[in-house]
Residue, then its C-alpha position, 0 to 999 in steps of 0.5 A: m473552507q476553499q474550493g476548487k475546480i479541476a476538469t480531466d479526461a480520467l481520474v484514477i483513485g489511488g496511487g499504487i503500482a495499478g493506478l500509476q501503470a493505469a495513469l501512465d498508459l493513459a497519459d501517453q495516449g495524450f489523455r490527461v489523468l489525475i491521481v488521488e492519492r488518500e496517503p501523503s505519497i504515491g507509490g501504495k504498499m510496493i514501495a514499502l517492500s525490499k524485493v518482489f517474488p518469484t524473482l528477487d528483484c528490487s521492489s524499488c527498483i520497479c515502483t520508483p521509476r514509475m512514481a517518477a514519470a507520473a510526477h513529471h508527466e506533462n498530462i498527469s496531476i496528482l492530488t496526495y493526502c486526499e480523500v473521495q468523499q463522492v463520486d456521481p454520474a454527470g452526463d456522459g461523464f462523473t463528478a467527483r468530490i475530493l477532500k485535501k486534507p491540510r498539511y500544514v506545510d505549503e507543498v509549492v514553497c517546501t524544499g523537502c530539506r528536512l530541517c524542520e524535522y531535524a528541530c523537531p523534539v517530539n518522537v511518535a511511532h513511525e507508521f511507514e516503518g511498521e511502528l518499529v522506530a520513531r518519526k518527528a511530528i512534522y517529517v516527510p513520510f519517507s526518504n523517496a517519497i512522492p512528492q518531497v514535501a514535508m507534513v505536520d501531525l497536528d495530534n502529536c505536535l507541540l506548536c513550539g515553532r522550532c520547525e518554523k524557525e529553521c525552515p529556509p523558505g518559511a513553508i510552515d503554515f498551521f492555519q491550513e484548512p481542508e480543501e474541497v476540489t471538485v473534478e470533472a471526468g470522463t472516466v473513473i479507474i478504481a485502484t484503492g488497493f488492500e489493507m492486511t487482515h486485522m486480527e482483533a478477533k484473533p488476540e490468541y496470536g498476539l499481535g500487537r501484544l507480544r512484541n515479537v509477534l510481526n506482520p509481514l509488512q514489518v518484516e518488509r522493513l526490517l529486510a529493506p536496506h534502508g529499513p529502520y535498524g539497517r539489519v534484521l533485529r528483533p524489536s523487543d531487545g535488538k537481538v540477532p534472531d536465530t529461530i524465527a517461524y512464519i504462521q500461514c493462514a493467520g488472516s486468511r482462509d478464516h470465517t471468524l475473521g470474515v476472510p473465507y477466501c485464500s489471499r493468493v501471496c500469502c505463501m509466496y511472500a512468507i517463502k520470499q521473506a525465508m529466503l532473504l532472512s536465510g541471506s541476511l542471517p546465515l546461521v537463522e533457523v526458519t520454519i513455515y508452519y502451513m495447512d496448504i502451500r498454494a505455489f499457483g503462478k509461473g516459477f512459483e513451484q520452483f521458488y518453492q522447491n527452492a526454499k525447501a533446499m536452502g534449508i527452510e523448514f516446512v511444517k503442515a500444522k495448525v497454530a491454536k494461539i501463541t504466547e511468550d516466556e520469560q526471554q520474550n520468546p514467542v511460544v508457538r503451540i501447534e498440532v502437527i498435521e502429518e503426524d496424527g494431530r500430536v500437540e506441542e509448543r515451540a519457542h522461536d525468537m521471532v514469529v511473523l504472521s502471514l496476513g491475508i489481504v482485505p479491501a481497502g478504500h471507500a465505503d459502499g455508494v461513494l463510488p459508483a461500482s458494486r462490490a462482490e460479498d467479499g467487499f472487493f470491487l465487482a467486475a462485470e465479465p471477470k472472464l471477458a473484460p475483468c476491468r469493467t464493473d457494473h457502471e459504464g465508464v468506471f474501471v477497476a485494477g489491481t487488488a481493488a478487484g481481488p487479491k493478486d500479486i504485483p504483476d497481475s495488479i501491473v497488467e490490470g492497470g494496463a488493461a484498466a487503461l485501455e478499457a478507459a480510452a476505448h470509452l473516452r473515445r466512445n464518448g467523442r474525447s480525443p486525446g489532446r482535445d483541449m488540452n491547453a485549455r485545461q493544462e492552464s486550468t488544472q495547474g492554475t487550480l492547483a496553484q491556488q490550493a497550494n497558496 
């Protein structure tokens, strides 16, 4: 296993919107920043969304410029497809061990032309597209990925050699091995993001078993203009759905799932998707089954009222289970709370489960910061300094600290950068100190890893 060493002012763990904002704010002050992202591209969950609430602005139009700015910033280095193995205090800073997983493609040589992808004979479910369509065994993660570099899914690769023959610069390298990188940093910002609730404990909802029961990220891809089908179709048969239902609190406020808390964004992203579906399919009937609507943010209540005015039906009900009929139409069994607990079954063409937010990231002890009972990183002073952890020099931003929406994640990214910059200055690290030497060292290490 090859080894390398990088010295930097700040280590940002996570390349989602909060991590990107923190990195850019620090880099603009002259500090050297290293972003470490576990996925093959930066951008996090936000880059897969269609639009954001309550403004319905294009998600990519907000996220992509930050991705490009980070990739081209002279003070920012990026390591993708990497796992943080351990972060330990070292003097007035930190030492981190990073495992750089092999792409089996030379990142420096690859031009992102995708000729290798077109030549590959293997089709595999595409994770970025919610497994609604297929990708190749060698592929660029998505159209606006950064870096725009292919990678080989060796578990599904036939080793037929077609990609090697078609690659103009000869970037394919099946002999790549994992590399360990040691990072010395003056401060650490944790922006590890979130995952959607895992629904294995709720088989009665049919997610993963019933083809027309979807999670919200899959619907985001259906709504995206560059999505898997180019328009909204249900997965089982390609039919344009006439009736769509949303099940609220399907992955939150549920002790059986280990998620007793409200995930804050589920009501609003369901309303957003319902409005977008109504715009995309003018004849569609959208029903939202809910226990409570929590529209707490600026403009959220008006957004909710607008949805009702558009004709979206809100039914206060508890959902017991979801089955399907002979045409694979999901059948929802509900207890209607507003009508004295009447139980009935309603069939829909498609059902979307409004899943909650659970912590993503690393096992306990990997990062020098404590977690709360819910698994999110604990802020030492949540009201006065929500980005500070209980370890000096370690800060947290975005959904790594708890469920929140995109504007709050961006604000926290900036706040974490401010805290980190103050910490670096207290420890005598001025912006630009030994910048040229550290830049040459970092670039040399990254070039060595790429070779």
